[in-house]
Backbone as ProteinMPNN parsed JSONL, in Angstrom:
{"seq_chain_A": "MAILTVRNVPDEVHRALRVRAAMHGRSTEAKVRDILESVVKPEQRVRMGDALAEVGRRLGLTNDDFAVFDEVRDKAPAEPMRFE", "coords_chain_A": {"N_chain_A": [[27.759, -6.954, -4.37], [24.991, -8.115, -6.227], [24.668, -10.179, -9.152], [22.815, -9.993, -12.08], [21.241, -11.701, -14.62], [19.541, -11.282, -17.584], [17.619, -12.959, -19.774], [16.527, -13.519, -23.182], [15.629, -10.982, -24.041], [13.697, -8.952, -26.04], [14.736, -7.775, -29.286], [13.899, -5.15, -30.0], [13.377, -4.017, -27.52], [15.885, -4.092, -26.321], [17.257, -2.403, -28.068], [15.844, -0.014, -27.592], [16.567, 0.408, -24.931], [19.332, 0.837, -25.221], [19.293, 3.225, -26.708], [17.976, 4.94, -24.934], [19.827, 4.941, -22.834], [22.035, 6.127, -24.101], [20.992, 8.652, -24.579], [21.015, 9.683, -22.045], [23.645, 9.727, -21.484], [24.868, 7.414, -20.459], [25.97, 4.036, -19.824], [24.413, 1.121, -21.26], [24.04, -0.902, -19.374], [24.296, 0.54, -16.94], [22.091, 2.216, -17.194], [19.981, 0.383, -17.188], [20.233, -0.572, -14.568], [19.557, 1.786, -13.218], [16.885, 2.149, -14.072], [15.665, -0.182, -13.038], [16.077, 0.237, -10.278], [14.581, 2.591, -9.851], [12.036, 1.639, -10.27], [11.566, -0.39, -8.355], [12.231, 0.728, -5.903], [10.657, 3.148, -4.479], [10.77, 6.769, -4.372], [9.813, 7.899, -2.027], [9.028, 6.182, 0.82], [6.135, 4.266, 1.659], [4.248, 5.2, 4.353], [2.657, 3.606, 6.895], [0.859, 4.699, 8.813], [0.323, 7.245, 7.711], [-0.873, 6.432, 5.325], [-3.187, 5.111, 6.264], [-4.459, 7.244, 7.552], [-5.026, 8.85, 5.357], [-6.869, 7.232, 4.006], [-8.96, 7.322, 5.856], [-9.588, 10.083, 5.689], [-10.479, 10.23, 3.027], [-12.772, 8.675, 3.21], [-14.236, 10.235, 4.812], [-14.263, 10.061, 7.594], [-14.71, 10.896, 11.041], [-13.637, 12.174, 14.283], [-15.602, 11.373, 16.006], [-16.497, 9.018, 14.856], [-14.405, 7.332, 15.445], [-14.536, 7.28, 18.197], [-16.414, 5.4, 18.836], [-15.024, 3.006, 18.791], [-13.603, 3.095, 21.203], [-15.673, 2.791, 22.969], [-16.643, 0.183, 22.549], [-14.488, -1.433, 22.854], [-12.715, -4.065, 24.435], [-11.637, -3.697, 27.613], [-10.22, -5.171, 29.379], [-7.161, -6.451, 30.698], [-4.822, -8.072, 28.555], [-4.274, -11.569, 28.444], [-1.255, -13.338, 28.882], [0.144, -15.515, 26.395], [0.208, -19.075, 26.648], [2.42, -21.719, 26.315], [2.101, -24.64, 26.601]], "CA_chain_A": [[26.645, -6.693, -5.262], [24.484, -9.288, -6.943], [24.715, -10.148, -10.616], [21.523, -10.374, -12.629], [21.263, -11.978, -16.048], [18.199, -11.281, -18.166], [17.666, -13.631, -21.075], [15.404, -13.394, -24.117], [15.136, -9.611, -24.176], [13.425, -8.693, -27.462], [15.674, -6.84, -29.918], [13.41, -3.765, -29.958], [13.528, -3.542, -26.15], [17.319, -3.852, -26.131], [17.581, -1.207, -28.846], [15.284, 1.129, -26.871], [17.41, 0.622, -23.753], [20.594, 1.448, -25.67], [19.009, 4.618, -27.091], [17.679, 5.675, -23.703], [21.095, 5.1, -22.113], [22.839, 7.113, -24.83], [20.388, 9.978, -24.372], [21.373, 10.133, -20.71], [25.093, 9.67, -21.344], [25.209, 6.295, -19.595], [26.035, 2.742, -20.489], [23.142, 0.404, -21.209], [23.98, -1.593, -18.09], [24.028, 1.53, -15.895], [20.718, 2.701, -17.356], [19.092, -0.687, -16.736], [20.266, -0.534, -13.1], [18.805, 2.975, -12.818], [15.464, 1.878, -14.319], [15.232, -1.174, -12.053], [16.035, 0.853, -8.951], [13.472, 3.535, -9.764], [10.772, 0.905, -10.255], [11.369, -1.194, -7.149], [12.463, 1.519, -4.704], [10.07, 4.479, -4.662], [11.513, 7.85, -3.724], [9.328, 8.05, -0.664], [8.384, 4.954, 1.25], [4.775, 4.414, 2.14], [4.173, 5.121, 5.802], [1.364, 2.99, 7.177], [-0.014, 5.65, 9.508], [-0.114, 8.253, 6.74], [-1.787, 5.786, 4.382], [-4.459, 4.891, 6.945], [-5.089, 8.557, 7.76], [-5.555, 9.273, 4.053], [-8.088, 6.441, 3.769], [-9.98, 7.904, 6.724], [-10.002, 11.373, 5.116], [-11.268, 9.97, 1.815], [-14.067, 8.145, 3.609], [-14.939, 11.26, 5.572], [-14.38, 9.666, 8.991], [-14.472, 11.955, 12.023], [-13.231, 11.674, 15.591], [-16.762, 10.685, 16.595], [-16.515, 7.649, 14.324], [-13.397, 6.549, 16.15], [-14.938, 7.181, 19.6], [-17.163, 4.15, 18.955], [-14.074, 1.937, 19.105], [-13.311, 3.146, 22.637], [-16.846, 2.31, 23.703], [-16.854, -1.261, 22.396], [-13.229, -2.141, 23.062], [-12.555, -4.821, 25.676], [-10.586, -2.992, 28.36], [-9.543, -6.114, 30.273], [-5.784, -6.703, 30.256], [-4.627, -9.299, 27.773], [-3.603, -12.676, 29.122], [-0.131, -13.809, 28.081], [-0.045, -16.837, 25.814], [0.89, -20.18, 27.309], [2.86, -22.745, 25.36], [2.27, -25.867, 27.382]], "C_chain_A": [[26.264, -7.974, -5.999], [24.619, -9.082, -8.444], [23.394, -10.689, -11.121], [21.667, -10.562, -14.134], [19.831, -12.037, -16.545], [18.3, -11.858, -19.565], [16.418, -13.303, -21.879], [14.779, -11.997, -24.135], [14.903, -9.362, -25.658], [14.378, -7.629, -28.016], [15.209, -5.394, -29.803], [13.51, -3.182, -28.549], [14.993, -3.227, -25.875], [17.747, -2.581, -26.86], [17.067, 0.049, -28.121], [16.096, 1.443, -25.617], [18.726, 1.298, -24.125], [20.39, 2.916, -26.02], [18.767, 5.459, -25.847], [18.952, 5.935, -22.901], [21.955, 6.176, -22.778], [22.298, 8.531, -24.621], [20.746, 10.556, -23.007], [22.874, 10.029, -20.437], [25.569, 8.547, -20.433], [25.345, 5.031, -20.42], [24.659, 2.082, -20.375], [22.979, -0.28, -19.858], [23.657, -0.631, -16.954], [22.595, 2.034, -15.979], [19.714, 1.654, -16.9], [19.061, -0.719, -15.213], [19.432, 0.626, -12.571], [17.299, 2.743, -12.966], [14.939, 0.898, -13.28], [15.099, -0.555, -10.663], [14.85, 1.795, -8.819], [12.121, 2.836, -9.703], [10.544, 0.205, -8.914], [11.585, -0.426, -5.849], [11.897, 2.922, -4.907], [10.86, 5.535, -3.898], [11.096, 8.016, -2.27], [8.604, 6.778, -0.262], [6.982, 5.252, 1.754], [4.788, 4.234, 3.649], [2.76, 4.692, 6.159], [0.397, 3.961, 7.843], [-0.554, 6.706, 8.565], [-1.119, 7.673, 5.762], [-3.157, 5.565, 5.015], [-5.201, 6.206, 7.192], [-5.706, 9.069, 6.46], [-6.831, 8.514, 3.709], [-9.229, 7.01, 4.603], [-10.5, 9.225, 6.187], [-10.879, 11.167, 3.894], [-12.67, 9.467, 2.146], [-14.882, 9.148, 4.42], [-15.133, 10.891, 7.034], [-14.036, 10.838, 9.908], [-14.002, 11.329, 13.326], [-14.379, 10.937, 16.273], [-16.857, 9.242, 16.1], [-15.53, 6.766, 15.069], [-13.725, 6.386, 17.627], [-15.717, 5.894, 19.843], [-16.226, 3.001, 19.322], [-13.753, 1.913, 20.596], [-14.47, 2.587, 23.46], [-16.963, 0.785, 23.658], [-15.596, -2.087, 22.667], [-13.229, -2.844, 24.41], [-11.374, -4.221, 26.429], [-9.867, -3.897, 29.354], [-8.122, -6.343, 29.769], [-5.685, -8.038, 29.517], [-3.896, -10.335, 28.61], [-2.415, -13.11, 28.26], [-0.414, -15.227, 27.551], [0.748, -17.874, 26.605], [1.216, -21.244, 26.27], [3.146, -24.043, 26.118], [1.736, -27.051, 26.639]], "O_chain_A": [[27.115, -8.794, -6.342], [24.676, -7.953, -8.932], [22.912, -11.718, -10.649], [22.159, -9.677, -14.834], [19.003, -12.76, -15.99], [18.982, -11.31, -20.431], [15.399, -12.873, -21.339], [13.561, -11.85, -24.23], [15.819, -9.542, -26.461], [14.774, -6.704, -27.307], [16.017, -4.503, -29.541], [13.708, -1.977, -28.396], [15.305, -2.205, -25.263], [18.513, -1.779, -26.323], [17.772, 1.055, -28.046], [16.291, 2.611, -25.279], [19.182, 2.212, -23.438], [21.215, 3.76, -25.67], [19.295, 6.564, -25.725], [19.134, 7.022, -22.353], [22.53, 7.028, -22.102], [23.065, 9.486, -24.501], [20.777, 11.774, -22.832], [23.322, 10.218, -19.306], [26.558, 8.703, -19.716], [24.895, 4.964, -21.564], [23.852, 2.435, -19.514], [21.901, -0.241, -19.266], [22.834, -0.946, -16.094], [21.953, 2.255, -14.953], [18.701, 1.994, -16.289], [17.993, -0.873, -14.619], [18.692, 0.476, -11.599], [16.527, 3.104, -12.078], [13.876, 1.123, -12.701], [14.12, -0.801, -9.958], [14.181, 1.803, -7.786], [11.165, 3.377, -9.148], [9.426, 0.217, -8.399], [11.161, -0.889, -4.79], [12.58, 3.792, -5.447], [11.529, 5.236, -2.909], [11.931, 8.244, -1.394], [7.669, 6.35, -0.939], [6.691, 6.355, 2.217], [5.283, 3.229, 4.158], [1.787, 5.337, 5.771], [-0.772, 4.028, 7.462], [-1.74, 7.034, 8.603], [-2.099, 8.328, 5.405], [-4.18, 5.805, 4.373], [-6.423, 6.271, 7.058], [-6.788, 9.655, 6.472], [-7.775, 9.098, 3.176], [-10.344, 7.163, 4.105], [-11.704, 9.477, 6.217], [-11.898, 11.839, 3.733], [-13.634, 9.789, 1.453], [-16.066, 8.936, 4.681], [-16.082, 11.363, 7.66], [-13.18, 11.662, 9.588], [-13.971, 10.106, 13.461], [-14.155, 9.991, 17.027], [-17.254, 8.35, 16.85], [-15.795, 5.585, 15.297], [-13.243, 5.445, 18.257], [-15.681, 5.352, 20.947], [-16.606, 2.115, 20.087], [-13.641, 0.841, 21.191], [-14.264, 1.987, 24.515], [-17.348, 0.171, 24.652], [-15.655, -3.317, 22.702], [-13.687, -2.289, 25.409], [-10.244, -4.236, 25.94], [-8.996, -3.436, 30.093], [-7.894, -6.422, 28.562], [-6.388, -8.998, 29.833], [-3.003, -10.003, 29.391], [-2.549, -13.236, 27.043], [-1.116, -16.016, 28.183], [1.812, -17.586, 27.153], [0.373, -21.613, 25.453], [4.294, -24.468, 26.246], [1.792, -28.173, 27.143]]}, "name": "protein", "num_of_chains": 1, "seq": "MAILTVRNVPDEVHRALRVRAAMHGRSTEAKVRDILESVVKPEQRVRMGDALAEVGRRLGLTNDDFAVFDEVRDKAPAEPMRFE"}
């Protein structure tokens, strides 16, 4: 596990952390770890496909809108890259 040192924490913030930890029956250090984890690691990860589908729904896109892509798409096989 990594060790993290946070300097120059204002007294009122430190006091609020201690109170919050006590209210949850935890040490200040354990509560800070809990707060940090909840902020940087959401409960449910964002899934790119779901996010894109939601954008499409919000914009009101239909299957017909996506059919245009099939019409204009270059159907020729891709050429492999050459590194010469």
